[in-house]
N, C-alpha and C positions, 0 to 999 in steps of 0.2 A: 463519354470517353473516360476510360479508367485513369486514375492518377498514378503517374510513374514517379518513383523516388530515385534520386541520384545515389551513387555509392557513398557520397559525403554525408547525405541526409541519414542514410541507414547507419553509417558509422557513428554519427552523433547520437542517434536513438539507442544503439546498443552499447555505446561507449567502448568501442574497440578500434583498433587501428585499421587503416584502409586495406593493408595487405591481407588481414584476417577476413575482411568482407570479400575480397576477391577469391580467396581460397574456398570460403564457404559457398560462394556462388558457383565456382567451377566444379566442386565436388558434389553439388546438389543439396548441401545442407541448408542453403537459403534459396527460396523461390526467386529466380531471376531470369531475365531475357537479355540477349545481346542486341543493342541498337548500334549498328556500325561496329566500332571497336570498344564501345562503352557498355558497362553493365547498367541495367535499369531494373527497378523492382516495383512490382504492382503494390500499391499501398494496402489494398484489402488483403492480399496474400501475405504480406509481412505482418499485418494485424492478426491474421488467423494463425500464422506461424508462431507468433509471440503468445497468443492466448493458449495455444496447445501446450506450451511449456510452462506458463504461469498458472494454469488451471489444474495441475495435478497429473497431466498426461505427458510429462517430459520424456524425451527419448534418452537412451543411454548417453552419458557424457555430460548431462546437465546434473547440477548438484541435487542430491536428495536432501530432505529437510534436516536430518541429524548432522550433515556436513557443516552446518553453520557453527555448531559448538566446537568442532575440531579445528576451525580456521580462524576463530576470533577469540581473543582473551576476554572473558566475562568482565573483569574489573575495568579494563581499558574501555570496553564497549559501553559499559554503564556510565563511566565517567564522561565520555564523549556525548552520550545521550543526555545526561544531566546538563552539560555545558550548552548544547544546542537548545534545549528546552528553556534554560534560563535566558539565553540571548534572545530567543524569539518570543518568549513569553507564552509558550504553548505547552501542552502535554506531548510527550514523545515516548514511544516504545519501539524497541527492535524485536522483530519476530522472524521465525523461519518461514518458508514458503507455504506451510500449512497453517500459518497464523498463530503458532505457539510462541508465546513471549519468551525472549532470550534473557530477560531480566525484569526488574520492576518498572513500573510507569514512572517516568521522570516528570516532575512538576505537576502532579495531579491537581485538578481543580477541586474546589470544595464540594461541588455536586458529585463528582466522581468518587470522592472519599466517603461522602455521606451515605451513598447507596451501594457502594462496591461490594459489600458482603451479602447482599440479597441474592438468593438462589437464581431467580430469573434474570437479574442483572448480570450475574456471573456468566450465564449461558450466552447472553448477547455479546458479552465482552470476548468470548471465545469465537463466536460465529462471525462477528463483524470483520476481523482481519482476513478471514477466509473469503468473504465477499469482496473486500477491497482487492485481494490478490486476483480474484477472477474478473474484476472490473476491466473492460476493454480499454485499450489505449496504452501507449508506451510512456506518455507524459503524465505528469501529476496535475491534478486539478481538485478543487475543493468540492466536497459532497457532504450531504447531511448524514450524521451518525444516527444510531438508534435513539439517542436523546434529543436529536434535533440540532445539536451543535455541528459545526463544520469540521471536517477532517480531510487529510490527503495522505497518499502513500507514495513512496518512492522505492524502487527496487535496488537492492544491493547486488552489484555484479562483480564477479571475479572473471576477468576475460570476457568470454561470451556466455558465461554461466550465470544463472539467476541463483543467488545464495540466500536471500532473505528480503525483508522489507523494513523500512523506517516509516513509522506512521506518526504523523503530527495531528493533534486534534485539540478539542476543548475550546474551539474558536466560536464565539457567539455570532450568529447571523444578525443582519440589520434589525429584524423584528425579534426582539428578545426582552423579557420572557415571552414565550409563545401565547397565543390567545387561549382563552379558557377552554374552548372546544378541543384544541389540540392537546392542551394539558390533560383533559379528561381521557383522551385516547391514550396518551402516554402512560398515565397511572394505571389504566386498565390493562394495557399491554404488559407492563412490568409487574402488575399485581401489587402495587404499592399504594398505601393510603396517601391522599393528597397532602395531608398534614406532614408526612415524612419527606415529601419532595419539595413542596412550595418554599420552605424557609432557605433552601440552598440554591434557588434558581438564579440568584444574582452572584453566586460565588464561582463565576467563570470568567 
């Protein structure tokens, strides 16, 4: 039996008021069905609806990536990113919906700093936010990064529009440093000598 969400649940997921949910259901912008006098939303349909917009195929009316720069002050955004990173003790970066960083990484760990200028690492740092954006689900949860550290993303919303992401990371998992076999795969994937990586594994 399919899972049906209430309008209140969808309201919390999208961070909009209930009247907006009703309007979007009535005009067909949200997939919904009427059960009696109440709107209900198939969880899978809402999930797909969200993925369509977060995966680069947003319909007109949703923010395009450059809109982030026009709606947020870079200085204030960076200051807030720095504050959150310091309070939580994690790395934080704000990006647009294409994964392009809106500023510098706040509170970068030593491992990130040590290998950040390596060409293949730079490529992973560009690709990873895009993968996080395409990750299914409306809620945030921890997942491994290309380095094996844990990270999570949360979407920035303006009304019903997805404007960007806040990515927190640099969190060591329970098993850290990783086993030698995993370290070997990591150094091979990044084309980094073990000697360049190993001294910084505890700097997270």
